[in-house]
MARBA-3410 file (N, C-alpha, C, O; in Angstrom, 1 decimal):
66
-0.2,-36.6,-113.7,0.2,-37.0,-112.6,0.8,-35.9,-111.8,0.9,-34.9,-112.6 ~ 1.2,-35.7,-110.8,2.0,-34.7,-109.9,3.5,-35.4,-109.5,3.7,-36.6,-109.2 ~ 4.5,-34.4,-109.5,5.4,-35.0,-108.7,5.7,-34.2,-107.5,5.3,-33.0,-107.6 ~ 6.3,-34.9,-106.3,6.3,-34.5,-105.0,7.7,-34.8,-104.4,8.5,-35.6,-105.0 ~ 8.1,-34.5,-103.5,9.4,-34.6,-102.7,9.5,-34.9,-101.1,8.6,-34.5,-100.4
10.3,-35.3,-100.6,10.5,-35.2,-98.9,11.8,-35.1,-98.7,12.5,-35.8,-99.4 ~ 12.4,-34.3,-97.9,13.9,-34.2,-97.5,14.0,-34.3,-95.9,15.1,-33.8,-95.4 ~ 13.2,-34.8,-95.3,12.9,-34.6,-93.8,12.4,-36.0,-93.1,11.9,-36.0,-92.0 ~ 12.5,-37.0,-93.8,12.3,-38.1,-92.9,13.6,-38.7,-92.6,14.6,-38.6,-93.3 ~ 13.6,-39.6,-91.3,14.3,-40.4,-90.4,14.9,-41.5,-91.4,14.1,-42.2,-91.9
16.0,-41.6,-91.7,16.7,-42.5,-92.6,17.4,-43.4,-91.9,17.3,-43.1,-90.7 ~ 18.3,-44.6,-92.0,19.2,-45.6,-91.2,20.2,-44.8,-90.4,20.6,-45.0,-89.2 ~ 20.7,-43.6,-91.4,21.8,-43.0,-90.4,21.5,-41.4,-90.4,20.7,-40.8,-91.0 ~ 22.4,-40.9,-89.6,22.2,-39.4,-89.0,22.5,-38.3,-90.2,23.3,-37.4,-89.9 ~ 21.9,-38.5,-91.4,22.6,-37.8,-92.5,21.0,-37.2,-93.3,19.9,-37.4,-92.9
21.5,-36.6,-94.3,20.1,-36.2,-95.1,19.6,-37.3,-95.7,20.1,-38.4,-95.8 ~ 18.2,-36.9,-96.0,17.4,-38.0,-96.6,16.7,-37.4,-97.9,16.5,-36.1,-97.8 ~ 16.5,-37.9,-98.9,15.4,-37.3,-99.9,14.9,-38.6,-100.9,15.5,-39.7,-101.1 ~ 13.5,-38.2,-101.3,12.9,-39.1,-101.7,11.8,-38.4,-102.6,11.3,-37.4,-102.1 ~ 11.4,-39.0,-104.1,10.8,-38.6,-104.9,9.3,-39.4,-105.1,9.3,-40.7,-105.2
8.1,-38.6,-105.0,6.9,-39.2,-105.4,6.5,-39.1,-106.6,7.1,-38.2,-107.2 ~ 5.6,-39.8,-107.3,4.6,-39.5,-108.3,3.1,-40.0,-108.5,2.8,-41.1,-109.0 ~ 2.3,-39.2,-108.2,1.0,-39.4,-107.4,0.3,-38.3,-108.1,0.9,-37.3,-108.6 ~ -1.3,-38.4,-108.1,-2.3,-37.5,-108.3,-2.5,-36.1,-107.2,-2.8,-34.9,-107.4 ~ -2.3,-36.7,-106.4,-2.9,-35.9,-104.9,-1.2,-36.1,-103.8,-0.5,-37.0,-103.8
-1.1,-34.8,-102.9,-0.3,-35.1,-102.1,-0.5,-35.6,-101.0,0.5,-35.7,-100.2 ~ -1.7,-36.2,-100.5,-1.8,-37.4,-99.3,-1.6,-38.8,-99.9,-1.2,-39.8,-99.2 ~ -1.9,-38.7,-101.4,-1.4,-40.0,-102.1,0.2,-40.5,-101.9,0.7,-41.6,-101.6 ~ 0.6,-39.1,-102.2,2.1,-39.6,-102.5,2.5,-39.4,-100.7,3.5,-39.9,-100.2 ~ 1.9,-38.8,-100.1,2.4,-39.3,-98.7,2.2,-40.6,-98.3,3.0,-41.2,-97.6
1.3,-41.1,-98.6,0.5,-42.5,-98.8,1.8,-43.8,-99.1,2.2,-44.8,-98.4 ~ 2.3,-43.4,-100.5,3.3,-44.0,-100.9,4.2,-44.0,-100.3,4.6,-45.1,-100.1 ~ 4.8,-43.0,-99.9,6.0,-42.9,-99.3,6.2,-43.2,-97.9,7.3,-43.4,-97.4 ~ 5.0,-43.4,-97.2,5.1,-44.2,-95.8,5.3,-45.5,-96.2,6.2,-46.2,-95.6 ~ 4.4,-46.0,-97.3,4.2,-47.4,-97.5,5.8,-47.8,-97.9,6.3,-48.7,-97.2
6.5,-47.2,-98.8,8.0,-47.4,-99.1,8.6,-47.7,-98.0,8.8,-48.8,-97.7 ~ 8.9,-46.4,-97.1,9.6,-46.5,-95.8,9.3,-47.7,-95.0,10.1,-48.5,-94.4 ~ 8.2,-47.9,-94.9,7.5,-49.0,-93.9,8.2,-50.4,-94.5,8.1,-51.4,-93.8 ~ 8.7,-50.3,-95.4,8.9,-51.3,-96.0,10.4,-51.9,-96.0,10.9,-53.0,-96.3 ~ 10.9,-50.6,-95.6,12.6,-50.6,-95.6,12.6,-50.5,-93.9,13.8,-50.4,-93.5
11.8,-50.6,-93.1,12.0,-50.7,-91.5,11.7,-49.2,-91.1,11.3,-49.1,-90.0 ~ 11.8,-48.1,-92.0,11.7,-46.9,-91.5,10.4,-45.9,-91.2,9.7,-45.7,-92.2 ~ 10.0,-45.4,-90.5,9.1,-45.0,-89.8,9.4,-43.6,-89.4,10.6,-43.3,-89.3 ~ 8.2,-42.4,-89.0,8.6,-41.5,-88.3,7.6,-40.3,-89.4,7.2,-40.7,-90.5 ~ 7.5,-38.9,-88.8,7.0,-38.2,-89.6,7.7,-37.2,-90.8,8.8,-36.9,-90.5
7.3,-36.8,-91.6,7.8,-36.5,-92.9,7.0,-35.3,-93.2,5.9,-35.0,-92.6 ~ 7.7,-34.4,-94.5,6.8,-33.5,-94.8,6.6,-33.6,-96.4,7.7,-33.9,-96.9 ~ 5.7,-33.5,-97.3,5.8,-33.9,-98.8,5.4,-32.7,-99.3,4.4,-32.1,-99.0 ~ 6.5,-32.1,-100.1,6.0,-31.1,-100.9,5.9,-31.0,-102.5,6.5,-32.0,-103.1 ~ 5.5,-30.3,-103.0,5.4,-30.5,-104.8,5.8,-29.9,-105.6,5.4,-28.8,-105.7
6.7,-30.3,-106.5,7.4,-29.8,-107.4,6.9,-29.1,-108.6,6.8,-29.9,-109.6 ~ 6.5,-28.0,-108.9,5.9,-27.0,-109.9,6.6,-27.5,-110.9,7.8,-27.4,-110.9 ~ 6.0,-28.0,-112.1,6.6,-28.4,-113.4,6.2,-27.2,-114.5,6.4,-27.4,-115.7 ~ 5.5,-26.1,-113.9,5.3,-24.9,-115.2,6.3,-24.2,-115.6,6.1,-23.4,-116.5 ~ 7.5,-24.3,-115.0,8.8,-23.7,-115.5,9.9,-24.6,-115.5,9.9,-25.4,-114.6
11.0,-24.6,-116.3,12.3,-25.0,-116.0,12.8,-24.6,-114.8,12.6,-23.5,-114.4 ~ 13.6,-25.6,-114.1,14.3,-25.3,-112.6,15.2,-26.8,-112.0,15.0,-28.0,-112.2 ~ 16.0,-26.2,-111.4,16.6,-27.2,-110.9,16.2,-27.2,-109.3,15.8,-26.1,-108.9 ~ 16.1,-28.1,-108.5,16.0,-28.8,-107.4,17.1,-29.5,-106.6,17.3,-30.7,-106.8 ~ 17.7,-28.8,-105.8,18.5,-29.7,-105.0,17.9,-30.1,-103.8,17.5,-29.4,-102.9
18.0,-31.8,-103.8,17.1,-32.3,-102.7,17.8,-32.3,-101.8,17.3,-32.0,-100.8 ~ 19.4,-32.8,-101.6,20.2,-33.3,-100.5,21.5,-32.8,-101.2,21.7,-33.3,-102.3 ~ 22.3,-31.8,-100.5,23.4,-30.9,-100.8,24.8,-31.5,-99.8,25.9,-31.1,-100.0 ~ 24.4,-32.2,-98.9,25.3,-32.5,-98.1,25.6,-31.8,-97.2,26.4,-32.4,-96.5 ~ 25.3,-30.8,-96.7,25.1,-29.6,-95.4,24.2,-30.1,-94.8,23.0,-29.9,-95.1
24.7,-31.1,-93.8,24.2,-31.6,-92.7,24.0,-30.7,-91.3,23.6,-31.2,-90.3
END
């Protein structure tokens, strides 16, 4: 499995958003995220990016700088 994230989907309020998904492909991750957002009444476009797991790192998904 691979790890993906999105930080540009529209949330409930006009503040930053961040989500993480685990899937085999980027398309599968996007589909899972779309389903989860729809279950919460949230819709719209977003991008999904993969977190490379081949080295140590910290990834800030949302730092409060809006």
